[in-house]
N, C-alpha and C positions, 0 to 999 in steps of 0.2 A: 098153439105154438108147436113147432117141431120137437123132437126129442134133443137133448143136449148131448154133444160129443163128450167123451171123456176128458179132453183137454179144456172144454169150457167148465165141466165140473170141478177140475183141478184149479183152474183160475178163479172161479167163485169161492173155492175153499181157502185159497191164498188171499183173496180179497177179505174174507172174514178175519183171517189171521192178522192181516195188515191193520184193519180197524181196531182190534184188540191191542196191538203193539202201539197204535197211536193213542188209545185210551190209557195205557199203561204209561207211556211217556207223559201224558197230561198230568196224570197223578204224581209221578215222578218230579216233574217240573214244578208243581205247586209245592210238594214237600221240601224239595231242595231250596227253591225260591224263599220258602218261609224260614228254613234254617239257616242257609248261607247268604240270603240276600238276593234280591232280582237281578243285581248286576253281575252275578257270578257267571264265570263261562259254562259251568255244568248246565245252569238254567237255560241259558241261550242255546246250547246245543240240544237239550232234550225239546225245547220248543221248535227248533229247527227239524228234527226227527218227526214231530207231530205232523208238520206240513208235509214232509216225505211220505209217511205212512198213509195219511189220509189221501193224498194225491195219488198214490199207487193203488190204494184200495178202491178208488173211484174208477180208475182206469181198468183193474182187473174185474171189478163188478160188472161194467159195461161189457167188457169182453166175455164174461162168463154168462151173461143173461142175453146177449144178442140173439136175434132170430136170424140164423144164417141160412141161406138158401143151400139146397143139395147140389153140390158142384161136381157130382160123379158123372162120368161119361155114360151116355145111353148104350144099352145092349143091342 
């Protein structure tokens, strides 16, 4: 595999942050769902945030680990 560009490394870093954010929202949704009930809007919004964070994490992960060709012009 070719070396990753700096932007790919940044993308992968934000993918990891997105996964962590999704995991935090899962724990928050279970806690709030347990204390306030499953029909509470807070629980629904946290579960929607889980879908967003995991989806964004997958996209950023693929962008960060893609084997991109060298598109520079020949000398």
